[in-house]
C-alpha positions as CSV (number, residue, x, y, z in Angstrom):
1,M,0.1,-0.3,0.2
2,S,2.6,2.2,0.5
3,V,4.1,1.6,-2.8
4,I,1.1,2.7,-4.6
5,K,0.7,6.0,-1.9
6,N,4.4,6.4,-2.8
7,I,3.9,6.1,-6.7
8,A,0.9,8.5,-6.3
9,L,2.3,11.5,-4.7
10,F,5.6,11.1,-7.2
11,A,3.1,11.0,-10.3
12,G,0.9,13.9,-8.6
13,G,3.8,16.1,-8.1
14,T,5.3,15.7,-11.3
15,A,1.7,16.4,-12.9
16,F,1.6,19.6,-10.2
17,G,5.1,20.4,-11.8
18,S,3.9,20.2,-15.2
19,L,1.2,22.3,-14.4
20,G,2.9,24.7,-12.7
21,F,5.4,25.6,-15.8
22,K,2.7,25.6,-17.9
23,V,1.0,28.7,-16.2
24,L,4.3,30.5,-15.6
25,K,5.0,30.3,-19.0
26,S,1.6,31.1,-20.5
27,R,0.7,35.0,-22.3
28,E,-1.4,36.2,-18.6
29,A,1.8,35.0,-16.4
30,K,4.0,37.2,-18.7
31,K,1.8,40.0,-19.1
32,V,1.9,39.9,-14.8
33,Y,6.0,39.6,-14.9
34,V,6.3,42.8,-17.1
35,H,4.1,44.9,-15.6
36,T,5.9,43.8,-11.8
37,T,9.1,44.6,-13.6
38,A,7.9,48.1,-14.6
39,A,6.4,49.0,-11.0
40,A,10.1,47.6,-9.8
41,L,11.4,50.0,-12.3
42,R,9.5,52.6,-11.7
43,A,10.0,52.2,-7.7
44,K,13.8,52.3,-8.4
45,E,13.5,55.6,-10.6
46,S,11.8,57.3,-7.6
47,V,14.5,56.1,-5.1
48,M,17.2,57.1,-6.9
49,T,16.0,60.6,-7.5
50,D,15.5,60.8,-3.4
51,V,18.4,59.7,-3.1
52,T,20.0,62.5,-5.2
53,K,18.2,65.1,-3.6
54,A,20.0,63.6,-0.4
55,R,22.6,63.7,-1.5
56,E,22.8,67.2,-2.7
57,S,21.1,68.4,0.7
58,C,24.0,66.8,2.0
59,G,27.0,68.6,0.1
60,D,25.2,72.1,0.3
61,I,24.8,71.1,4.5
62,L,28.9,70.5,4.2
63,A,29.7,73.4,2.4
64,E,27.6,75.5,4.7
65,A,29.6,73.8,7.7
66,K,32.6,74.5,6.1
67,E,31.8,77.9,5.8
68,I,31.3,78.5,9.5
69,N,34.4,77.0,10.3
70,E,36.4,79.0,8.0
71,Q,34.7,81.9,9.2
72,K,35.5,80.6,13.0
73,K,38.7,80.1,12.6
74,A,40.0,83.2,10.9
75,Q,37.5,85.2,13.9
76,A,39.8,83.3,16.1
77,E,43.1,84.2,14.5
78,E,41.9,88.3,14.4
79,E,41.3,87.7,18.6
80,E,44.7,86.2,18.8
81,T,46.1,89.1,16.6
82,K,44.6,91.8,19.0
83,I,45.8,90.1,22.0
84,I,49.2,90.3,20.7
85,E,49.1,94.1,19.8
86,D,47.5,94.7,23.2
87,E,50.7,92.9,24.6
88,A,53.3,94.3,23.0
89,E,51.7,97.8,23.5
């Protein structure tokens, strides 16, 4: 009995697998694949646009931070020069 059961399960699995291949290769399935891929490409483009905007924003922030540091450094050097001139007098 178990041999017949195993043979039946094997035959059923083979039939189900063959049917699955036919379903996966059908025109309707291909349409689904195309639409899914198109949606994924649109999502990728949207994400890349957002990433580009974020990079530009980070670049602006970095440039402003460097400018602030340069101003503070120049101000500190100017104050140091004043102190040295005051001590020299």
